[in-house]
ZAMARGU-4260 file (C-alpha; in steps of 0.2 Angstrom, whole numbers, plus 5000, padded with zeros to 4 digits):
<rodrens>
0) 5655/6291/5604 | 5638/6282/5606 | 5633/6278/5624 | 5632/6260/5628 | 5616/6255/5637
5) 5619/6242/5650 | 5608/6231/5660 | 5615/6222/5676 | 5608/6205/5680 | 5614/6198/5697
10) 5605/6191/5712 | 5616/6201/5724 | 5611/6219/5727 | 5628/6224/5733 | 5636/6217/5717
15) 5624/6227/5706 | 5626/6243/5716 | 5645/6242/5715 | 5645/6238/5697 | 5633/6253/5693
20) 5643/6265/5704 | 5659/6260/5695 | 5652/6258/5677 | 5643/6275/5677 | 5660/6284/5680
25) 5666/6277/5663 | 5663/6288/5648 | 5650/6282/5636 | 5643/6269/5648 | 5625/6270/5655
30) 5616/6258/5666 | 5598/6258/5660 | 5592/6243/5670 | 5595/6231/5684 | 5587/6214/5688
35) 5590/6201/5702 | 5584/6186/5691 | 5581/6181/5674 | 5562/6184/5674 | 5565/6202/5679
40) 5579/6203/5666 | 5567/6199/5652 | 5554/6212/5658 | 5568/6225/5660 | 5575/6221/5643
45) 5558/6224/5635 | 5557/6241/5643 | 5574/6247/5641 | 5582/6239/5626 | 5600/6237/5633
50) 5614/6235/5620 | 5624/6224/5633 | 5618/6214/5647 | 5631/6209/5661 | 5624/6192/5666
55) 5627/6181/5682 | 5624/6163/5680 | 5617/6157/5697 | 5601/6166/5701 | 5584/6161/5708
60) 5568/6159/5697 | 5578/6158/5680 | 5596/6156/5679 | 5608/6165/5667 | 5609/6151/5654
65) 5590/6151/5651 | 5589/6170/5652 | 5603/6172/5639 | 5594/6160/5628 | 5578/6169/5629
70) 5586/6186/5628 | 5595/6181/5612 | 5580/6174/5604 | 5569/6190/5608 | 5583/6203/5605
75) 5597/6195/5594 | 5606/6212/5593 | 5608/6212/5612 | 5625/6206/5618 | 5627/6196/5634
80) 5643/6197/5643 | 5644/6184/5657 | 5651/6190/5674 | 5651/6176/5686 | 5661/6167/5700
85) 5661/6151/5690 | 5678/6149/5682 | 5676/6131/5675 | 5676/6127/5657 | 5659/6118/5657
90) 5650/6135/5662 | 5660/6144/5649 | 5655/6133/5635 | 5637/6132/5640 | 5635/6151/5641
95) 5643/6153/5624 | 5632/6140/5617 | 5617/6149/5625 | 5622/6165/5615 | 5634/6174/5626
100) 5647/6185/5617 | 5660/6185/5631 | 5664/6178/5648 | 5673/6185/5663 | 5675/6180/5681
105) 5671/6191/5695 | 5690/6191/5699 | 5693/6201/5683 | 5701/6218/5685 | 5690/6233/5683
110) 5699/6239/5667 | 5696/6221/5660 | 5678/6223/5662 | 5677/6240/5654 | 5687/6233/5639
115) 5676/6218/5637 | 5660/6229/5637 | 5668/6241/5624 | 5674/6226/5613
</rodrens>
């Protein structure tokens, strides 16, 4: 099984730390980068070439929508999986239009997150 390289993009350090701790216990998953905003995410993507980015929407400097657009433009093979507190349809549709491959709320179960990453 090939290792899936992940980047975590969320402006809350505790969320990134918890996600990293959990995801790195899963076979075949490796967190290669973290960023607390879109600007950092673009810098880290260039350095680490993640296969999947777990993207929050609401962040300072550059939000998840604009970051997703730019990531998909620069690295079309990179998949973006939205992980956010926003559950309304408007955000869902806008993130898909920006290029996201999937959308989960932070209320999702841990096994749902792993399944979405693997899919």
